[in-house]
C-alpha positions in Angstrom: 0.0 0.0 0.0 2.8 2.4 0.9 4.7 1.8 -2.3 1.6 2.1 -4.5 0.5 5.3 -2.7 4.0 6.8 -3.1 4.2 6.0 -6.8 0.7 7.4 -7.5 1.4 10.5 -5.4 4.6 11.2 -7.2 2.9 11.0 -10.6 0.0 13.2 -9.4 2.4 15.8 -8.1 4.2 15.8 -11.4 0.9 16.5 -13.2 0.2 19.3 -10.7 3.5 20.9 -11.6 2.8 20.4 -15.3 -0.8 21.6 -14.7 -2.2 18.7 -16.7 -2.0 14.9 -17.1 -3.9 11.7 -17.1 -3.4 9.4 -14.2 -4.7 5.8 -14.5 -4.9 3.4 -11.6 -5.8 -0.3 -11.7 -7.6 -1.5 -8.6 -10.0 -4.4 -8.3 -13.6 -5.3 -7.6 -12.0 -7.2 -4.7 -11.8 -3.9 -2.8 -15.6 -3.5 -2.8 -16.4 -6.5 -0.5 -14.3 -7.9 2.3 -13.3 -11.6 2.0 -12.2 -14.0 4.7 -10.0 -15.8 2.1 -7.8 -12.8 1.4 -8.4 -10.0 3.9 -5.1 -8.1 3.1 -5.9 -8.2 -0.6 -9.4 -6.8 -0.1 -8.1 -4.1 2.3 -5.3 -3.0 0.0 -7.7 -2.8 -3.0 -10.2 -0.8 -0.9 -7.4 1.6 0.0 -6.5 2.0 -3.7 -10.1 2.6 -4.7 -10.6 5.3 -2.0 -7.2 6.9 -2.7 -8.1 7.2 -6.4 -11.5 8.6 -5.6 -9.8 11.2 -3.4 -7.5 12.2 -6.2 -10.5 12.5 -8.6 -12.0 15.0 -6.2 -8.7 16.8 -5.8 -8.4 17.1 -9.6 -11.8 18.6 -10.2 -11.5 22.0 -11.8 -8.0 21.2 -13.1 -6.7 19.7 -16.4 -5.7 16.5 -14.5 -7.8 13.5 -15.3 -7.8 10.6 -12.9 -9.2 7.3 -14.2 -9.7 4.1 -12.2 -9.8 0.7 -13.9 -11.4 -1.9 -11.7 -11.1 -5.4 -13.2 -13.2 -8.3 -12.0 -12.1 -11.9 -11.4 -9.6 -13.5 -13.7 -9.3 -17.2 -14.0 -6.1 -17.8 -11.9 -5.2 -20.0 -9.0 -6.2 -17.2 -6.7 -9.7 -16.9 -8.1 -11.0 -20.3 -7.0 -14.0 -21.1 -4.9 -17.7 -21.6 -4.8 -20.1 -19.0 -6.1 -17.7 -17.2 -8.4 -19.3 -15.6 -11.4 -18.1 -13.6 -14.5 -14.7 -15.1 -14.1 -12.7 -14.2 -17.3 -10.0 -16.3 -18.9 
């Protein structure tokens, strides 16, 4: 979380100095709902989602665009279990 936040903040600060830019973060739908299987993953993605939303608010009225991409489940060893839906290859 700290490394991600430092990287995103550095890029955003650069865009503030430039007075423009387009920052894109990739988070996860895993940050929307806590899971007992991977609590640290859910918590870190929730942090990223809220940090990105905060930057979107901060960027309002400027020429800085902040976009969040929030992918769903991908068919990997981590995405296994009952009740999974819309799992993409």
